[in-house]
TORDODO-656894 format. One record per residue (C-alpha): residue number from 1; x, y, z. Coordinates in steps of 0.2 Angstrom, whole numbers, padded with zeros to 4 digits, m for minus. Last residue first. Layout:
<NUM; <X; Y; Z>>,
...
This chain:
<696; <1029; 0605; m0090>>,
<695; <1031; 0604; m0107>>,
<694; <1016; 0601; m0122>>,
<693; <1015; 0597; m0140>>,
<692; <0996; 0596; m0145>>,
<691; <0991; 0585; m0160>>,
<690; <0980; 0575; m0146>>,
<689; <0977; 0583; m0131>>,
<688; <0990; 0583; m0117>>,
<687; <0991; 0570; m0105>>,
<686; <0990; 0571; m0087>>,
<685; <0995; 0567; m0068>>,
<684; <0993; 0579; m0054>>,
<683; <1003; 0574; m0037>>,
<682; <0997; 0583; m0022>>,
<681; <1009; 0578; m0008>>,
<680; <1001; 0580; 0008>>,
<679; <1006; 0586; 0024>>,
<678; <1000; 0582; 0042>>,
<677; <0992; 0587; 0058>>,
<676; <0981; 0571; 0064>>,
<675; <0963; 0569; 0068>>,
<674; <0958; 0566; 0049>>,
<673; <0949; 0578; 0035>>,
<672; <0963; 0589; 0030>>,
<671; <0958; 0597; 0017>>,
<670; <0964; 0600; m0001>>,
<669; <0957; 0610; m0014>>,
<668; <0956; 0611; m0033>>,
<667; <0965; 0622; m0047>>,
<666; <0974; 0615; m0063>>,
<665; <0979; 0629; m0077>>,
<664; <0985; 0621; m0092>>,
<663; <0994; 0636; m0104>>,
<662; <0996; 0632; m0123>>,
<661; <0996; 0652; m0126>>,
<660; <0983; 0649; m0139>>,
<659; <0973; 0634; m0132>>,
<658; <0973; 0641; m0114>>,
<657; <0966; 0625; m0105>>,
<656; <0958; 0627; m0089>>,
<655; <0956; 0611; m0079>>,
<654; <0944; 0614; m0061>>,
<653; <0943; 0600; m0048>>,
<652; <0933; 0607; m0035>>,
<651; <0938; 0594; m0021>>,
<650; <0950; 0582; m0015>>,
<649; <0950; 0575; 0004>>,
<648; <0964; 0573; 0015>>,
<647; <0966; 0560; 0027>>,
<646; <0977; 0555; 0041>>,
<645; <0992; 0543; 0046>>,
<644; <0997; 0546; 0029>>,
<643; <1001; 0535; 0014>>,
<642; <1012; 0534; 0000>>,
<641; <1012; 0530; m0018>>,
<640; <1020; 0543; m0032>>,
<639; <1028; 0529; m0042>>,
<638; <1017; 0512; m0039>>,
<637; <1018; 0499; m0026>>,
<636; <1018; 0480; m0035>>,
<635; <1017; 0484; m0050>>,
<634; <1020; 0471; m0065>>,
<633; <1000; 0467; m0069>>,
<632; <0997; 0485; m0068>>,
<631; <1006; 0488; m0085>>,
<630; <1020; 0500; m0086>>,
<629; <1021; 0514; m0098>>,
<628; <1022; 0529; m0087>>,
<627; <1026; 0521; m0072>>,
<626; <1043; 0514; m0075>>,
<625; <1047; 0500; m0088>>,
<624; <1036; 0491; m0098>>,
<623; <1038; 0471; m0101>>,
<622; <1041; 0471; m0116>>,
<621; <1047; 0488; m0122>>,
<620; <1040; 0504; m0118>>,
<619; <1054; 0510; m0109>>,
<618; <1067; 0511; m0122>>,
<617; <1082; 0513; m0115>>,
<616; <1090; 0494; m0116>>,
<615; <1107; 0495; m0107>>,
<614; <1096; 0488; m0092>>,
<613; <1090; 0470; m0099>>,
<612; <1078; 0465; m0106>>,
<611; <1078; 0447; m0114>>,
<610; <1059; 0445; m0117>>,
<609; <1061; 0427; m0106>>,
<608; <1070; 0436; m0092>>,
<607; <1059; 0452; m0092>>,
<606; <1044; 0442; m0092>>,
<605; <1052; 0434; m0076>>,
<604; <1058; 0449; m0069>>,
<603; <1040; 0457; m0070>>,
<602; <1032; 0443; m0063>>,
<601; <1042; 0446; m0047>>,
<600; <1036; 0461; m0043>>,
<599; <1042; 0480; m0048>>,
<598; <1042; 0493; m0036>>,
<597; <1042; 0509; m0046>>,
<596; <1052; 0525; m0040>>,
<595; <1051; 0541; m0032>>,
<594; <1038; 0531; m0018>>,
<593; <1028; 0545; m0009>>,
<592; <1035; 0554; 0008>>,
<591; <1020; 0562; 0018>>,
<590; <1022; 0552; 0035>>,
<589; <1013; 0561; 0051>>,
<588; <1031; 0563; 0060>>,
<587; <1030; 0563; 0079>>,
<586; <1017; 0548; 0075>>,
<585; <1028; 0534; 0085>>,
<584; <1033; 0524; 0071>>,
<583; <1037; 0539; 0060>>,
<582; <1048; 0545; 0073>>,
<581; <1058; 0530; 0073>>,
<580; <1058; 0528; 0055>>,
<579; <1068; 0546; 0057>>,
<578; <1078; 0541; 0072>>,
<577; <1085; 0526; 0063>>,
<576; <1089; 0537; 0048>>,
<575; <1099; 0551; 0058>>,
<574; <1116; 0547; 0051>>,
<573; <1109; 0546; 0034>>,
<572; <1090; 0540; 0030>>,
<571; <1095; 0527; 0016>>,
<570; <1076; 0523; 0010>>,
<569; <1066; 0518; 0022>>,
<568; <1051; 0509; 0015>>,
<567; <1039; 0506; 0030>>,
<566; <1025; 0491; 0030>>,
<565; <1012; 0489; 0043>>,
<564; <1002; 0472; 0048>>,
<563; <1013; 0461; 0038>>,
<562; <1003; 0443; 0040>>,
<561; <1005; 0439; 0021>>,
<560; <1014; 0455; 0015>>,
<559; <1027; 0441; 0003>>,
<558; <1041; 0449; m0005>>,
<557; <1046; 0460; m0020>>,
<556; <1058; 0472; m0020>>,
<555; <1061; 0491; m0021>>,
<554; <1076; 0501; m0026>>,
<553; <1084; 0511; m0013>>,
<552; <1084; 0500; 0000>>,
<551; <1080; 0498; 0019>>,
<550; <1062; 0490; 0019>>,
<549; <1055; 0491; 0038>>,
<548; <1041; 0478; 0042>>,
<547; <1030; 0480; 0057>>,
<546; <1022; 0464; 0061>>,
<545; <1006; 0466; 0074>>,
<544; <1003; 0447; 0083>>,
<543; <0991; 0436; 0080>>,
<542; <1001; 0422; 0068>>,
<541; <1018; 0425; 0077>>,
<540; <1028; 0411; 0072>>,
<539; <1023; 0409; 0055>>,
<538; <1025; 0426; 0052>>,
<537; <1043; 0426; 0061>>,
<536; <1048; 0411; 0050>>,
<535; <1043; 0418; 0034>>,
<534; <1051; 0434; 0036>>,
<533; <1068; 0426; 0040>>,
<532; <1067; 0415; 0025>>,
<531; <1063; 0431; 0015>>,
<530; <1078; 0437; 0024>>,
<529; <1089; 0422; 0018>>,
<528; <1082; 0422; 0001>>,
<527; <1089; 0439; m0002>>,
<526; <1076; 0450; m0005>>,
<525; <1067; 0449; m0023>>,
<524; <1069; 0462; m0039>>,
<523; <1082; 0448; m0047>>,
<522; <1098; 0450; m0057>>,
<521; <1104; 0465; m0045>>,
<520; <1119; 0476; m0051>>,
<519; <1135; 0478; m0041>>,
<518; <1146; 0492; m0050>>,
<517; <1141; 0504; m0042>>,
<516; <1127; 0502; m0025>>,
<515; <1117; 0489; m0022>>,
<514; <1119; 0471; m0015>>,
<513; <1131; 0475; m0003>>,
<512; <1128; 0492; m0001>>,
<511; <1110; 0489; 0008>>,
<510; <1096; 0478; m0001>>,
<509; <1081; 0477; 0012>>,
<508; <1074; 0469; 0027>>,
<507; <1069; 0476; 0046>>,
<506; <1057; 0468; 0056>>,
<505; <1048; 0476; 0068>>,
<504; <1038; 0465; 0081>>,
<503; <1024; 0470; 0091>>,
<502; <1017; 0462; 0108>>,
<501; <1033; 0452; 0114>>,
<500; <1038; 0433; 0118>>,
<499; <1037; 0424; 0104>>,
<498; <1050; 0435; 0094>>,
<497; <1063; 0427; 0105>>,
<496; <1062; 0411; 0097>>,
<495; <1062; 0417; 0079>>,
<494; <1078; 0429; 0083>>,
<493; <1087; 0415; 0091>>,
<492; <1083; 0404; 0076>>,
<491; <1088; 0416; 0063>>,
<490; <1106; 0419; 0075>>,
<489; <1109; 0403; 0078>>,
<488; <1108; 0401; 0057>>,
<487; <1117; 0413; 0056>>,
<486; <1133; 0405; 0064>>,
<485; <1131; 0388; 0057>>,
<484; <1130; 0396; 0041>>,
<483; <1114; 0401; 0030>>,
<482; <1110; 0393; 0016>>,
<481; <1102; 0402; 0001>>,
<480; <1109; 0421; m0002>>,
<479; <1125; 0419; 0006>>,
<478; <1129; 0401; m0002>>,
<477; <1143; 0406; m0009>>,
<476; <1148; 0426; m0009>>,
<475; <1144; 0430; m0029>>,
<474; <1125; 0431; m0023>>,
<473; <1127; 0449; m0014>>,
<472; <1130; 0450; 0005>>,
<471; <1115; 0456; 0014>>,
<470; <1115; 0441; 0026>>,
<469; <1117; 0449; 0043>>,
<468; <1101; 0437; 0049>>,
<467; <1092; 0436; 0065>>,
<466; <1101; 0451; 0073>>,
<465; <1092; 0451; 0090>>,
<464; <1084; 0464; 0100>>,
<463; <1071; 0469; 0114>>,
<462; <1064; 0485; 0118>>,
<461; <1052; 0487; 0133>>,
<460; <1037; 0498; 0138>>,
<459; <1031; 0509; 0156>>,
<458; <1044; 0522; 0150>>,
<457; <1038; 0528; 0132>>,
<456; <1048; 0525; 0120>>,
<455; <1058; 0537; 0107>>,
<454; <1077; 0536; 0111>>,
<453; <1077; 0517; 0113>>,
<452; <1067; 0517; 0097>>,
<451; <1080; 0530; 0089>>,
<450; <1095; 0518; 0096>>,
<449; <1086; 0500; 0087>>,
<448; <1085; 0512; 0072>>,
<447; <1102; 0517; 0071>>,
<446; <1108; 0532; 0076>>,
<445; <1126; 0537; 0064>>,
<444; <1140; 0544; 0074>>,
<443; <1154; 0557; 0071>>,
<442; <1150; 0556; 0052>>,
<441; <1160; 0550; 0041>>,
<440; <1158; 0554; 0024>>,
<439; <1146; 0546; 0010>>,
<438; <1148; 0540; m0006>>,
<437; <1137; 0526; m0003>>,
<436; <1128; 0519; 0010>>,
<435; <1121; 0530; 0027>>,
<434; <1110; 0521; 0033>>,
<433; <1118; 0503; 0030>>,
<432; <1135; 0508; 0037>>,
<431; <1127; 0509; 0054>>,
<430; <1120; 0494; 0058>>,
<429; <1108; 0491; 0073>>,
<428; <1090; 0486; 0064>>,
<427; <1095; 0484; 0046>>,
<426; <1101; 0466; 0045>>,
<425; <1083; 0460; 0055>>,
<424; <1076; 0459; 0072>>,
<423; <1067; 0472; 0086>>,
<422; <1054; 0467; 0099>>,
<421; <1043; 0479; 0105>>,
<420; <1034; 0474; 0122>>,
<419; <1022; 0485; 0127>>,
<418; <1019; 0487; 0146>>,
<417; <1007; 0500; 0148>>,
<416; <1005; 0510; 0131>>,
<415; <1013; 0526; 0134>>,
<414; <1023; 0529; 0118>>,
<413; <1006; 0522; 0108>>,
<412; <1013; 0515; 0088>>,
<411; <1007; 0528; 0074>>,
<410; <1001; 0513; 0064>>,
<409; <0987; 0502; 0068>>,
<408; <0975; 0509; 0056>>,
<407; <0967; 0492; 0055>>,
<406; <0981; 0490; 0041>>,
<405; <0995; 0501; 0037>>,
<404; <1004; 0499; 0021>>,
<403; <1013; 0510; 0011>>,
<402; <1020; 0521; 0022>>,
<401; <1035; 0530; 0013>>,
<400; <1051; 0537; 0025>>,
<399; <1060; 0553; 0015>>,
<398; <1052; 0565; 0029>>,
<397; <1057; 0557; 0043>>,
<396; <1075; 0554; 0038>>,
<395; <1075; 0575; 0033>>,
<394; <1070; 0580; 0051>>,
<393; <1083; 0567; 0057>>,
<392; <1095; 0578; 0044>>,
<391; <1091; 0593; 0050>>,
<390; <1093; 0590; 0069>>,
<389; <1109; 0583; 0063>>,
<388; <1114; 0601; 0055>>,
<387; <1108; 0610; 0071>>,
<386; <1116; 0598; 0082>>,
<385; <1134; 0603; 0073>>,
<384; <1144; 0593; 0061>>,
<383; <1152; 0606; 0055>>,
<382; <1140; 0621; 0062>>,
<381; <1155; 0627; 0073>>,
<380; <1163; 0635; 0059>>,
<379; <1151; 0646; 0058>>,
<378; <1155; 0655; 0039>>,
<377; <1156; 0672; 0032>>,
<376; <1170; 0675; 0043>>,
<375; <1181; 0663; 0032>>,
<374; <1175; 0674; 0015>>,
<373; <1162; 0666; 0002>>,
<372; <1155; 0684; m0003>>,
<371; <1170; 0689; m0011>>,
<370; <1168; 0708; m0013>>,
<369; <1181; 0712; m0001>>,
<368; <1196; 0703; m0011>>,
<367; <1209; 0691; m0004>>,
<366; <1198; 0674; m0009>>,
<365; <1199; 0682; m0027>>,
<364; <1209; 0670; m0037>>,
<363; <1201; 0654; m0029>>,
<362; <1186; 0659; m0028>>,
<361; <1174; 0647; m0034>>,
<360; <1170; 0655; m0050>>,
<359; <1189; 0658; m0054>>,
<358; <1194; 0640; m0051>>,
<357; <1180; 0635; m0064>>,
<356; <1186; 0647; m0076>>,
<355; <1203; 0640; m0074>>,
<354; <1197; 0626; m0081>>,
<353; <1190; 0634; m0095>>,
<352; <1206; 0641; m0098>>,
<351; <1214; 0625; m0098>>,
<350; <1200; 0620; m0113>>,
<349; <1204; 0634; m0124>>,
<348; <1225; 0630; m0121>>,
<347; <1223; 0613; m0124>>,
<346; <1213; 0619; m0142>>,
<345; <1227; 0631; m0144>>,
<344; <1240; 0620; m0142>>,
<343; <1232; 0611; m0159>>,
<342; <1227; 0595; m0161>>,
<341; <1232; 0584; m0178>>,
<340; <1248; 0595; m0181>>,
<339; <1261; 0581; m0180>>,
<338; <1271; 0590; m0164>>,
<337; <1252; 0593; m0156>>,
<336; <1246; 0578; m0158>>,
<335; <1260; 0568; m0150>>,
<334; <1261; 0580; m0136>>,
<333; <1244; 0577; m0133>>,
<332; <1245; 0557; m0134>>,
<331; <1260; 0559; m0120>>,
<330; <1249; 0569; m0111>>,
<329; <1235; 0555; m0114>>,
<328; <1249; 0542; m0108>>,
<327; <1252; 0553; m0090>>,
<326; <1235; 0554; m0087>>,
<325; <1229; 0537; m0088>>,
<324; <1219; 0534; m0071>>,
<323; <1204; 0548; m0074>>,
<322; <1200; 0566; m0075>>,
<321; <1202; 0574; m0092>>,
<320; <1198; 0590; m0094>>,
<319; <1189; 0600; m0105>>,
<318; <1181; 0586; m0116>>,
<317; <1179; 0596; m0132>>,
<316; <1166; 0582; m0137>>,
<315; <1170; 0583; m0157>>,
<314; <1188; 0589; m0159>>,
<313; <1193; 0585; m0139>>,
<312; <1186; 0570; m0139>>,
<311; <1191; 0561; m0156>>,
<310; <1207; 0568; m0153>>,
<309; <1208; 0556; m0136>>,
<308; <1201; 0541; m0145>>,
<307; <1214; 0541; m0159>>,
<306; <1228; 0542; m0147>>,
<305; <1221; 0529; m0137>>,
<304; <1223; 0516; m0150>>,
<303; <1213; 0505; m0162>>,
<302; <1198; 0517; m0171>>,
<301; <1186; 0508; m0180>>,
<300; <1175; 0523; m0180>>,
<299; <1173; 0520; m0161>>,
<298; <1181; 0504; m0156>>,
<297; <1167; 0502; m0144>>,
<296; <1177; 0495; m0127>>,
<295; <1196; 0499; m0130>>,
<294; <1192; 0513; m0140>>,
<293; <1180; 0523; m0135>>,
<292; <1183; 0516; m0117>>,
<291; <1200; 0526; m0115>>,
<290; <1192; 0544; m0118>>,
<289; <1176; 0538; m0104>>,
<288; <1187; 0531; m0091>>,
<287; <1185; 0525; m0075>>,
<286; <1189; 0545; m0070>>,
<285; <1173; 0550; m0081>>,
<284; <1177; 0562; m0091>>,
<283; <1175; 0582; m0087>>,
<282; <1165; 0594; m0097>>,
<281; <1167; 0610; m0090>>,
<280; <1149; 0617; m0092>>,
<279; <1145; 0632; m0103>>,
<278; <1128; 0626; m0108>>,
<277; <1117; 0639; m0119>>,
<276; <1105; 0621; m0120>>,
<275; <1102; 0623; m0135>>,
<274; <1118; 0625; m0143>>,
<273; <1130; 0620; m0129>>,
<272; <1123; 0606; m0122>>,
<271; <1112; 0599; m0137>>,
<270; <1122; 0604; m0154>>,
<269; <1137; 0605; m0144>>,
<268; <1142; 0590; m0131>>,
<267; <1125; 0578; m0137>>,
<266; <1128; 0579; m0155>>,
<265; <1146; 0584; m0159>>,
<264; <1148; 0566; m0149>>,
<263; <1163; 0560; m0143>>,
<262; <1163; 0560; m0126>>,
<261; <1145; 0554; m0127>>,
<260; <1149; 0538; m0135>>,
<259; <1142; 0536; m0153>>,
<258; <1132; 0520; m0158>>,
<257; <1116; 0524; m0153>>,
<256; <1122; 0530; m0136>>,
<255; <1140; 0525; m0131>>,
<254; <1146; 0524; m0112>>,
<253; <1160; 0529; m0103>>,
<252; <1149; 0545; m0097>>,
<251; <1153; 0562; m0100>>,
<250; <1153; 0574; m0085>>,
<249; <1146; 0589; m0084>>,
<248; <1154; 0605; m0074>>,
<247; <1147; 0621; m0068>>,
<246; <1131; 0617; m0065>>,
<245; <1119; 0631; m0071>>,
<244; <1102; 0624; m0061>>,
<243; <1090; 0634; m0070>>,
<242; <1093; 0650; m0078>>,
<241; <1109; 0646; m0085>>,
<240; <1105; 0630; m0092>>,
<239; <1111; 0614; m0084>>,
<238; <1104; 0605; m0072>>,
<237; <1086; 0607; m0080>>,
<236; <1094; 0600; m0097>>,
<235; <1102; 0586; m0089>>,
<234; <1085; 0581; m0082>>,
<233; <1077; 0582; m0097>>,
<232; <1088; 0573; m0107>>,
<231; <1083; 0554; m0104>>,
<230; <1065; 0554; m0104>>,
<229; <1055; 0564; m0117>>,
<228; <1070; 0571; m0126>>,
<227; <1078; 0555; m0127>>,
<226; <1063; 0543; m0129>>,
<225; <1057; 0552; m0143>>,
<224; <1074; 0552; m0151>>,
<223; <1075; 0532; m0150>>,
<222; <1086; 0524; m0140>>,
<221; <1100; 0513; m0142>>,
<220; <1113; 0510; m0128>>,
<219; <1131; 0502; m0130>>,
<218; <1136; 0497; m0115>>,
<217; <1150; 0498; m0102>>,
<216; <1157; 0481; m0093>>,
<215; <1169; 0488; m0079>>,
<214; <1163; 0503; m0071>>,
<213; <1145; 0500; m0077>>,
<212; <1142; 0482; m0068>>,
<211; <1126; 0481; m0079>>,
<210; <1121; 0495; m0086>>,
<209; <1114; 0511; m0085>>,
<208; <1126; 0525; m0088>>,
<207; <1117; 0532; m0105>>,
<206; <1124; 0551; m0106>>,
<205; <1128; 0562; m0097>>,
<204; <1132; 0556; m0080>>,
<203; <1134; 0567; m0069>>,
<202; <1132; 0585; m0066>>,
<201; <1148; 0591; m0059>>,
<200; <1148; 0604; m0045>>,
<199; <1157; 0618; m0039>>,
<198; <1155; 0627; m0022>>,
<197; <1150; 0644; m0016>>,
<196; <1151; 0649; m0033>>,
<195; <1155; 0667; m0036>>,
<194; <1143; 0673; m0052>>,
<193; <1153; 0681; m0067>>,
<192; <1141; 0672; m0081>>,
<191; <1126; 0680; m0075>>,
<190; <1133; 0699; m0081>>,
<189; <1119; 0711; m0079>>,
<188; <1127; 0718; m0065>>,
<187; <1143; 0708; m0059>>,
<186; <1145; 0699; m0041>>,
<185; <1132; 0686; m0047>>,
<184; <1130; 0675; m0031>>,
<183; <1128; 0655; m0036>>,
<182; <1123; 0643; m0021>>,
<181; <1133; 0631; m0029>>,
<180; <1124; 0617; m0016>>,
<179; <1109; 0625; m0014>>,
<178; <1104; 0629; m0034>>,
<177; <1111; 0610; m0038>>,
<176; <1101; 0602; m0025>>,
<175; <1084; 0613; m0030>>,
<174; <1087; 0608; m0047>>,
<173; <1088; 0591; m0047>>,
<172; <1074; 0592; m0035>>,
<171; <1064; 0599; m0050>>,
<170; <1073; 0591; m0065>>,
<169; <1072; 0573; m0056>>,
<168; <1056; 0574; m0052>>,
<167; <1048; 0581; m0069>>,
<166; <1059; 0567; m0080>>,
<165; <1051; 0553; m0067>>,
<164; <1060; 0538; m0062>>,
<163; <1069; 0544; m0046>>,
<162; <1081; 0557; m0041>>,
<161; <1096; 0547; m0043>>,
<160; <1111; 0541; m0032>>,
<159; <1101; 0527; m0023>>,
<158; <1097; 0521; m0039>>,
<157; <1116; 0517; m0044>>,
<156; <1114; 0497; m0042>>,
<155; <1103; 0496; m0058>>,
<154; <1090; 0480; m0055>>,
<153; <1075; 0492; m0052>>,
<152; <1078; 0499; m0071>>,
<151; <1072; 0517; m0074>>,
<150; <1080; 0526; m0061>>,
<149; <1084; 0540; m0072>>,
<148; <1099; 0549; m0073>>,
<147; <1101; 0567; m0069>>,
<146; <1114; 0566; m0054>>,
<145; <1119; 0581; m0043>>,
<144; <1138; 0582; m0041>>,
<143; <1151; 0567; m0040>>,
<142; <1164; 0577; m0047>>,
<141; <1163; 0589; m0032>>,
<140; <1173; 0605; m0032>>,
<139; <1175; 0614; m0017>>,
<138; <1183; 0601; m0003>>,
<137; <1202; 0608; m0006>>,
<136; <1204; 0622; m0017>>,
<135; <1216; 0632; m0009>>,
<134; <1228; 0620; m0003>>,
<133; <1246; 0628; m0001>>,
<132; <1238; 0644; 0011>>,
<131; <1248; 0638; 0027>>,
<130; <1242; 0620; 0026>>,
<129; <1230; 0621; 0041>>,
<128; <1223; 0637; 0037>>,
<127; <1219; 0630; 0022>>,
<126; <1212; 0615; 0025>>,
<125; <1200; 0623; 0040>>,
<124; <1194; 0634; 0026>>,
<123; <1189; 0620; 0015>>,
<122; <1182; 0611; 0028>>,
<121; <1170; 0625; 0033>>,
<120; <1166; 0626; 0015>>,
<119; <1162; 0612; 0012>>,
<118; <1152; 0610; 0028>>,
<117; <1142; 0627; 0022>>,
<116; <1138; 0617; 0005>>,
<115; <1132; 0604; 0015>>,
<114; <1120; 0614; 0025>>,
<113; <1117; 0624; 0009>>,
<112; <1113; 0606; 0000>>,
<111; <1101; 0599; 0014>>,
<110; <1090; 0618; 0015>>,
<109; <1089; 0617; m0004>>,
<108; <1082; 0597; m0002>>,
<107; <1068; 0601; 0009>>,
<106; <1063; 0615; 0001>>,
<105; <1061; 0604; m0015>>,
<104; <1050; 0593; m0006>>,
<103; <1045; 0577; m0017>>,
<102; <1051; 0568; 0000>>,
<101; <1054; 0553; m0010>>,
<100; <1067; 0564; m0019>>,
<99; <1079; 0566; m0003>>,
<98; <1077; 0547; m0001>>,
<97; <1084; 0546; m0020>>,
<96; <1097; 0558; m0018>>,
<95; <1105; 0549; 0000>>,
<94; <1097; 0557; 0018>>,
<93; <1110; 0566; 0026>>,
<92; <1127; 0564; 0033>>,
<91; <1135; 0578; 0043>>,
<90; <1154; 0579; 0047>>,
<89; <1167; 0571; 0057>>,
<88; <1178; 0563; 0044>>,
<87; <1179; 0568; 0026>>,
<86; <1179; 0558; 0010>>,
<85; <1162; 0562; 0007>>,
<84; <1152; 0580; 0009>>,
<83; <1134; 0578; 0014>>,
<82; <1122; 0570; 0003>>,
<81; <1124; 0576; m0014>>,
<80; <1142; 0581; m0011>>,
<79; <1154; 0569; m0021>>,
<78; <1172; 0574; m0020>>,
<77; <1187; 0571; m0030>>,
<76; <1188; 0586; m0041>>,
<75; <1205; 0594; m0029>>,
<74; <1213; 0609; m0032>>,
<73; <1230; 0614; m0033>>,
<72; <1238; 0632; m0030>>,
<71; <1241; 0646; m0042>>,
<70; <1256; 0658; m0037>>,
<69; <1260; 0662; m0055>>,
<68; <1278; 0653; m0052>>,
<67; <1271; 0640; m0043>>,
<66; <1257; 0634; m0056>>,
<65; <1251; 0621; m0045>>,
<64; <1248; 0603; m0049>>,
<63; <1229; 0597; m0052>>,
<62; <1220; 0585; m0041>>,
<61; <1212; 0568; m0041>>,
<60; <1222; 0564; m0054>>,
<59; <1238; 0574; m0058>>,
<58; <1241; 0572; m0078>>,
<57; <1225; 0580; m0082>>,
<56; <1222; 0598; m0091>>,
<55; <1231; 0607; m0080>>,
<54; <1249; 0598; m0081>>,
<53; <1247; 0598; m0100>>,
<52; <1244; 0618; m0099>>,
<51; <1261; 0618; m0087>>,
<50; <1268; 0606; m0098>>,
<49; <1265; 0618; m0115>>,
<48; <1269; 0632; m0107>>,
<47; <1257; 0644; m0097>>,
<46; <1255; 0662; m0100>>,
<45; <1241; 0660; m0113>>,
<44; <1232; 0652; m0099>>,
<43; <1232; 0665; m0088>>,
<42; <1225; 0676; m0100>>,
<41; <1211; 0666; m0106>>,
<40; <1206; 0664; m0088>>,
<39; <1204; 0684; m0084>>,
<38; <1193; 0687; m0102>>,
<37; <1184; 0673; m0098>>,
<36; <1182; 0678; m0078>>,
<35; <1176; 0694; m0085>>,
<34; <1189; 0708; m0081>>,
<33; <1186; 0722; m0069>>,
<32; <1193; 0709; m0057>>,
<31; <1209; 0712; m0062>>,
<30; <1220; 0696; m0056>>,
<29; <1219; 0687; m0075>>,
<28; <1224; 0705; m0079>>,
<27; <1243; 0703; m0070>>,
<26; <1248; 0717; m0058>>,
<25; <1242; 0706; m0043>>,
<24; <1256; 0691; m0050>>,
<23; <1270; 0699; m0039>>,
<22; <1259; 0700; m0022>>,
<21; <1257; 0716; m0015>>,
<20; <1238; 0715; m0014>>,
<19; <1233; 0695; m0016>>,
<18; <1232; 0688; m0032>>,
<17; <1231; 0671; m0027>>,
<16; <1232; 0670; m0007>>,
<15; <1248; 0669; 0000>>,
<14; <1243; 0665; 0019>>,
<13; <1252; 0679; 0027>>,
<12; <1248; 0690; 0011>>,
<11; <1228; 0690; 0016>>,
<10; <1231; 0693; 0034>>,
<9; <1230; 0679; 0047>>,
<8; <1221; 0687; 0063>>,
<7; <1204; 0678; 0056>>,
<6; <1213; 0660; 0058>>,
<5; <1214; 0661; 0075>>,
<4; <1199; 0668; 0077>>,
<3; <1190; 0653; 0069>>,
<2; <1201; 0640; 0078>>,
<1; <1197; 0647; 0097>>,
């Protein structure tokens, strides 16, 4: 009924910008025969100085409307990589790093498409709810696909990345970007004039890998080789028009080789514009990238934000300020324009690029018959739907990595008579720990306790005890070392209850209280209380099968003695518990692989002794980082590792290298030699011959 009520309203009754019969219809910025560049330049040329400044950045997180031209406000403030955040009753899919663990671009594309669909439905619902006042809600994500590398296990934002490998980041990130934006050309031969279902800002360019980065921006030093080989490739893939073609890019509040990216002509013009041919809208980080040029780095001996603004505009061409100091920077703009140190034309050019983004998502053409993303194009019942929940469950299962399976104990037999399963640990029955950060609010979350109860056979039984709720950071007094009285009771109750079982499933991990934006780790171990729970459970049950489920993004080192099977389940979303249960019972044969290296405690010890901090970008420093540079003595589990319930045989490997074309062709046969159907992720690792430059 809601959809039918919406569709009977006319374009004029909803006051669409540029609709037939409107005042602005005859103006060039409404003329669809012109390019987006021409149309946006026309509207920008009509705006007063105050209107231009409002557009540029006074109204975080939304712009002011321009009522005299019927231009609506729009919001930048969403994250969209595993479902849209800041919304209720929406689907939440596995987090970005979990998606990368699937090594499956098609799955990632389907997640992106489902997220895009829900964003469009939410936008239309808001539009009709406000009678057309809010036209751009839920269509712009400042937290779009991230191209940063997960090169250090201590970084709190590894869950938001697509792993540590530049090729994996490029492949999975591009799949996500293309699905979320769903670009559609409406002029033959004009790739620039494409409608986007949503617009995504590619984050966070460049060098945003420091301890508590929102509080302590870092100056990072990195060689040109590491920049080209490791750190720029993901951004390049997401920015190039023939690949991801992200509509936006966020310049980080860091400094790379002494130059903040927002003020770097090399990064913002030579690389982004000239080399990659990107036309992305350059926006600041909200916390914020211009202010820190002065407050943290005193770049080129500046002492005021006023000076930082001029550098950002002149060199970095920052086109939209997205932060908390908008009013202050507006006054700085006025001062610059009055003194002639910045021009109103520079401001107008920046605003024209913002308007172009609005045009890409259809805010000026919603009324048009040629517009591909009308409300009638979407089935509104898909919002938080059973179909999307099925996809969330499929994705959750396909992102679980099997790390250990002694004696091929898993999968569990669903119909084993009288099997008693005992479940414990802080991630067994919590909801927030599966959706993690930057997520919306689903109608419900299926925990592992729920998933097991729904999957077990009628003759099996499931018992549960909390064990420990300690996922809090070490800044909380005694949290990681000494349980309080309530924790101690839960701890002992779990150990006691575990004795009356056949199979023990122990959930351990990190969670949002240990790893997230603004909260990095100082260790690669589990919280000590969790290690203690693991030790006590193992000691109390020397002859039983113990399954450890690790819920985290970054890896953790722990004692595997006495543990039969180990699953890595990196924040699986609203159906995370079902996905784990599907793997445990064999409904899903695991095919996921680690998107990051798991480091051991020796690596951490040597990192401290060699003063290796996260801001160091050179991966080959001792002790080395990522699978391409690390030595085996530091590895607990390697990048790309993952087991299956079946066996695959590789044969007939042929490698042909054409020196003239510099093309390498690799061929081989893969056969399933086991007794279960399953999927296999084939991985090829190689180094080019000496003297040969090679790209993937």
